[in-house]
C-alpha positions in Angstrom: 33.6 14.4 16.6 30.5 15.7 17.4 29.6 15.9 21.7 26.6 13.4 22.0 24.6 16.1 23.3 24.6 17.7 19.6 24.2 14.0 18.0 21.1 13.4 20.5 19.4 16.7 19.2 19.7 15.5 15.3 18.7 12.0 15.9 15.6 14.0 17.8 15.6 16.1 14.2 15.7 13.1 12.1 12.9 11.0 13.8 10.5 14.2 13.7 11.0 14.4 10.1 10.2 10.8 9.4 6.8 10.6 12.2 6.0 13.8 9.6 6.9 11.6 7.0 5.1 8.1 8.0 2.2 10.1 8.7 1.7 12.4 5.4 -0.4 11.3 2.3 2.6 13.4 0.2 5.7 15.6 -0.3 7.5 17.1 -2.7 11.1 18.1 -2.7 12.2 21.1 -4.0 15.6 23.5 -4.8 14.7 26.5 -3.6 17.6 28.0 -5.1 17.5 31.8 -5.8 13.7 32.5 -4.1 13.9 36.2 -2.9 12.9 36.8 1.1 9.8 37.8 -0.2 9.0 34.6 -2.0 9.9 32.5 0.2 7.9 34.4 3.0 4.6 34.0 0.9 5.5 31.1 -0.1 5.7 29.7 3.7 2.3 31.5 4.0 0.3 29.7 1.0 1.7 26.5 2.4 0.6 26.9 5.8 -2.5 27.6 4.8 -3.3 24.6 3.0 -2.1 23.0 6.2 1.4 21.6 4.4 4.6 21.3 6.4 7.9 22.8 4.6 11.2 22.9 6.0 14.4 23.8 4.6 17.0 20.9 6.6 20.9 19.4 5.9 20.6 16.9 3.5 21.7 14.2 5.7 19.3 14.1 8.1 16.5 14.8 5.5 17.7 11.2 3.4 18.0 9.7 6.9 14.7 10.3 7.6 13.8 9.2 4.1 15.5 5.9 4.8 14.1 5.5 7.8 10.7 5.2 7.0 10.8 3.7 3.5 11.6 6.4 0.7 15.4 5.5 0.5 15.0 6.3 -3.6 14.6 10.0 -2.3 18.1 10.5 -1.0 19.6 10.8 -5.1 17.6 14.1 -5.2 18.7 15.7 -2.1 22.0 17.7 -3.8 22.3 21.2 -3.0 19.9 23.7 -1.5 17.0 20.7 -0.7 13.5 21.8 0.9 10.8 19.6 1.8 6.8 20.3 1.8 4.6 17.7 2.6 0.9 17.1 4.1 -1.0 14.7 5.2 -4.9 15.8 4.6 -4.3 16.9 0.4 -1.8 14.8 -1.1 -2.6 17.8 -4.6 -1.5 20.9 -1.9 1.8 20.4 -1.7 2.7 19.5 -5.3 0.4 22.3 -6.5 1.6 25.0 -4.4 5.4 23.8 -5.2 4.2 23.7 -8.7 2.8 27.0 -8.7 6.0 28.9 -7.5 8.2 27.1 -9.7 6.5 28.5 -12.5 7.1 32.0 -10.8 10.7 31.3 -10.2 13.0 30.0 -12.6 15.7 29.0 -10.1 13.0 27.4 -8.7 12.9 24.1 -9.1 10.9 20.5 -8.3 13.0 17.8 -7.7 10.9 14.6 -6.9 7.9 13.9 -4.4 6.2 11.0 -2.8 2.5 9.9 -2.7 1.3 6.9 -0.5 4.5 5.8 0.2 5.7 5.8 -3.7 8.5 7.8 -5.0 7.8 9.9 -8.1 9.8 12.1 -10.6 10.2 15.7 -11.0 7.3 15.3 -14.0 5.2 12.7 -12.0 4.8 15.7 -9.2 3.8 18.4 -12.1 1.4 15.8 -13.8 -0.4 15.2 -9.9 -0.1 19.3 -9.9 -2.8 19.3 -12.9 -5.4 17.1 -11.3 -8.2 18.7 -10.5 -9.3 19.5 -6.9 -11.5 16.7 -5.3 -14.4 19.4 -5.5 -14.0 19.9 -8.7 -13.5 16.2 -9.6 -16.9 15.4 -7.6 -19.3 18.1 -9.4 -17.6 16.9 -13.2 -18.7 13.3 -12.2 -22.2 14.5 -10.9 -22.8 16.5 -13.8 -22.1 13.9 -16.2 -24.3 11.0 -14.2 -27.2 13.7 -14.2 -26.7 14.8 -17.7 -28.5 11.5 -19.0 -30.7 11.8 -16.6 -31.6 15.2 -17.3 -32.1 14.2 -21.5 -34.2 11.8 -20.3 -36.6 13.1 -18.4 -36.5 16.0 -21.0 -38.0 13.9 -24.2 -40.4 11.7 -21.5 -41.7 15.5 -20.8 -41.7 16.2 -24.5 -43.7 13.4 -25.5 -46.0 14.0 -22.5 -46.5 17.8 -23.6 -47.2 16.2 -27.3 -49.8 13.8 -26.6 -51.1 16.1 -23.8 -51.6 18.5 -27.3 -53.2 16.2 -29.1 -55.5 15.5 -26.4 -56.6 18.8 -26.3 -56.9 19.7 -29.4 -59.1 16.2 -30.3 -61.9 17.8 -27.6 -62.0 21.0 -29.5 -62.7 19.5 -32.8 -65.0 17.5 -31.5 -66.9 20.6 -30.1 -66.4 22.4 -33.5 -68.4 19.4 -35.7 
């Protein structure tokens, strides 16, 4: 039977993870089996740079933290060597980075994820990773909004130029006559 001190330490770790899960917009569960130390170091560096919290924790403790925040469905994905990446700022960051590494390393696989309190399958996480960045989406939207206005402006300018050319030609013809 574990001592009370160890039990309290584990409860504190679960509470800390639960607090991070509560504050997170999105997260991804991965099987990190087969990743080299070098690749893991690069992965952690990329995640840190994007503001993503990444940890490897016992599945039972991760499961308890998930249950505590209402993500109990994720417990079914907690088997074997599992890591979790969560982010409170950019909901696409964990999915994009984990998908990139899952494509590079065959044994590194995405198991599941969550977005705004809803549990996602691995396929849904990969679809989430395929979404372009926010800035790209904004630029596309602005481009599609300004396209018709620009076309109208060119058409109106064409009419003005055509009528201006006709008016310039008319005084010249009158002076010749």
